[in-house]
C-alpha positions as CSV (number, residue, x, y, z in Angstrom):
1,M,97.0,-44.8,121.2
2,A,95.2,-41.5,121.7
3,I,94.8,-41.3,117.9
4,E,93.3,-44.8,117.7
5,S,90.9,-44.0,120.4
6,A,89.9,-40.8,118.6
7,R,89.3,-42.7,115.4
8,L,87.2,-45.3,117.1
9,R,85.1,-42.6,118.7
10,A,84.7,-40.8,115.3
11,C,83.7,-44.1,113.7
12,A,81.2,-44.8,116.4
13,I,79.7,-41.3,116.1
14,L,79.5,-41.7,112.3
15,A,77.8,-45.1,112.6
16,V,75.2,-43.8,115.1
17,S,74.6,-40.7,112.9
18,L,74.1,-42.9,109.8
19,T,71.7,-45.1,111.7
20,A,69.7,-42.1,112.8
21,V,69.6,-40.6,109.3
22,S,68.5,-43.9,107.7
23,A,65.8,-44.3,110.4
24,C,64.4,-40.9,109.5
25,H,64.4,-41.8,105.8
26,R,62.9,-45.2,106.1
27,Q,59.7,-45.6,104.2
28,E,56.9,-47.9,105.1
29,R,56.2,-50.6,102.6
30,V,52.8,-50.0,101.0
31,Y,51.0,-52.9,99.5
32,I,48.4,-52.3,96.9
33,E,45.7,-54.8,96.6
34,D,43.6,-55.2,93.5
35,D,39.9,-54.8,94.4
36,D,39.0,-56.7,91.2
37,T,38.7,-60.4,92.1
38,D,37.9,-61.4,88.6
39,S,41.2,-62.9,87.2
40,A,39.9,-62.7,83.6
41,S,39.8,-58.9,83.8
42,T,43.6,-58.8,84.3
43,L,44.2,-61.2,81.4
44,V,45.1,-60.1,77.9
45,S,44.6,-62.0,74.6
46,S,48.1,-61.3,73.2
47,F,51.5,-60.8,74.9
48,K,55.2,-61.3,74.5
49,M,57.0,-63.5,77.1
50,Y,58.8,-60.5,78.7
51,E,55.6,-58.4,79.3
52,P,54.0,-58.4,82.7
53,A,50.9,-60.2,81.3
54,A,53.0,-63.3,80.8
55,S,53.7,-63.8,84.5
56,R,49.9,-63.7,85.1
57,Q,49.0,-66.0,82.2
58,L,51.6,-68.7,82.1
59,M,49.9,-71.3,84.3
60,G,52.6,-73.9,84.3
61,G,55.4,-75.5,82.4
62,F,57.4,-72.3,81.8
63,Y,60.9,-71.6,83.2
64,D,62.1,-68.1,84.3
65,L,62.5,-65.3,81.9
66,E,65.9,-65.3,80.2
67,A,67.7,-62.4,78.4
68,N,64.7,-60.3,79.3
69,S,62.8,-61.6,76.3
70,W,62.0,-65.4,76.3
71,R,61.4,-68.5,78.4
72,W,62.0,-72.2,78.0
73,T,59.0,-74.5,78.2
74,A,58.9,-77.9,79.7
75,R,57.2,-80.9,78.0
76,D,53.7,-79.7,79.1
77,F,52.8,-76.1,79.5
78,V,49.6,-74.1,79.9
79,I,48.6,-70.5,78.9
80,D,45.4,-68.7,80.1
81,F,44.1,-66.1,77.6
82,K,41.5,-63.5,77.9
83,T,38.8,-64.6,75.4
84,P,38.7,-61.9,72.7
85,P,35.3,-60.2,72.0
86,L,33.2,-62.3,69.5
87,A,35.4,-65.4,70.0
88,A,32.7,-67.2,72.0
89,T,30.3,-66.7,69.0
90,R,32.8,-67.0,66.1
91,G,35.7,-69.0,67.4
92,A,39.3,-67.9,67.6
93,T,42.8,-68.5,66.2
94,L,45.6,-69.5,68.6
95,S,49.1,-68.3,67.7
96,F,52.2,-69.4,69.7
97,S,55.6,-68.1,68.6
98,F,58.7,-69.9,69.6
99,V,62.2,-71.0,68.6
100,I,63.5,-74.5,68.2
101,P,67.3,-74.3,69.0
102,D,69.6,-76.3,66.8
103,V,70.7,-78.4,69.8
104,V,67.0,-79.5,70.3
105,I,66.3,-80.4,66.7
106,R,69.6,-82.5,66.6
107,K,68.4,-84.5,69.6
108,V,64.7,-84.5,68.6
109,P,64.6,-84.5,64.8
110,A,60.9,-85.3,64.6
111,F,59.7,-82.5,66.7
112,Q,56.0,-82.2,67.4
113,L,53.8,-79.7,69.3
114,A,50.2,-80.3,70.2
115,A,47.5,-78.1,71.8
116,A,44.2,-78.8,73.5
117,V,41.3,-76.8,75.0
118,H,39.1,-78.5,77.6
119,G,40.8,-81.8,76.8
120,R,39.9,-81.6,73.1
121,Q,42.9,-81.4,70.8
122,I,42.8,-78.3,68.5
123,G,46.0,-79.0,66.6
124,V,49.2,-80.9,66.1
125,Q,52.2,-79.6,64.1
126,N,55.5,-81.2,63.1
127,Y,58.7,-79.3,62.8
128,T,62.0,-80.5,61.2
129,A,64.1,-77.4,61.2
130,A,65.7,-75.2,63.9
131,G,64.8,-71.5,64.1
132,P,61.8,-69.3,64.7
133,Q,58.4,-71.1,64.4
134,T,54.7,-70.4,64.8
135,F,52.1,-72.8,66.0
136,T,48.6,-71.9,64.8
137,A,45.3,-73.6,65.4
138,A,41.6,-72.8,65.1
139,I,39.6,-72.9,68.3
140,P,35.9,-73.7,67.8
141,R,33.5,-71.2,69.4
142,E,32.2,-73.8,71.8
143,L,35.7,-74.2,73.3
144,C,36.2,-70.5,73.9
145,G,35.2,-69.5,77.4
146,P,33.1,-66.4,77.9
147,A,35.9,-64.6,79.8
148,E,39.0,-66.8,79.5
149,T,40.3,-69.7,77.4
150,V,42.9,-72.0,78.8
151,V,45.2,-73.8,76.3
152,D,47.2,-76.9,77.2
153,F,50.3,-77.6,75.1
154,H,52.2,-80.9,74.9
155,I,55.6,-81.8,73.3
156,P,56.0,-85.6,73.1
157,K,59.8,-85.6,72.8
158,V,61.9,-82.9,74.6
159,M,65.5,-82.4,75.5
160,P,66.1,-84.5,78.6
161,P,68.0,-83.0,81.6
162,S,71.8,-83.0,81.3
163,D,74.7,-82.5,83.7
164,S,74.9,-78.8,82.8
165,D,71.1,-78.2,82.9
166,K,68.8,-80.2,85.1
167,R,65.6,-78.9,83.3
168,E,63.6,-80.8,80.7
169,L,63.6,-78.4,77.8
170,G,60.9,-78.1,75.1
171,V,61.0,-74.8,73.1
172,I,62.0,-71.2,73.6
173,A,58.7,-69.3,73.9
174,T,58.6,-65.7,72.6
175,A,54.9,-64.7,72.2
176,A,51.3,-65.9,72.4
177,A,48.0,-64.7,71.1
178,L,44.4,-65.6,70.8
179,R,42.4,-63.6,68.2
180,A,38.7,-63.8,67.3
181,E,37.9,-65.2,63.9
């Protein structure tokens, strides 16, 4: 009994000591605020889905990052790009890289992807094979914003939710870019 009492006292002393040490080493959380309120200044015109820019520029219709490199899209998704220099006077080319998994092309054999800027369609492309794909479309200069250009994407037929995955799945997004003509 004396040994148990000694052990309990030793454990109590150790717990108090560890608490005191951790209190001495606690660091205050520091929050850094960006003084720049212009969101376009933090945007980029080209990024891969795993880069920090993606989290700032994927405005909706994207699921969480998977395998530290790609994201599923939903039926409708939106990307906000920094307008590249000269795009507002020359126009731009949109490039969206993605993968159509075999399981998607089997369920949706006539796969289509469309894009619009300011409600005006800039391109529609059809895909009949699984694998890596690239959607490209020209954006007329009058649709390119002075600081940023928002592109809305639409997939008419997607993989519906299933018992194993409750999400509506479009494509696997890997990269996006907007380049001046």
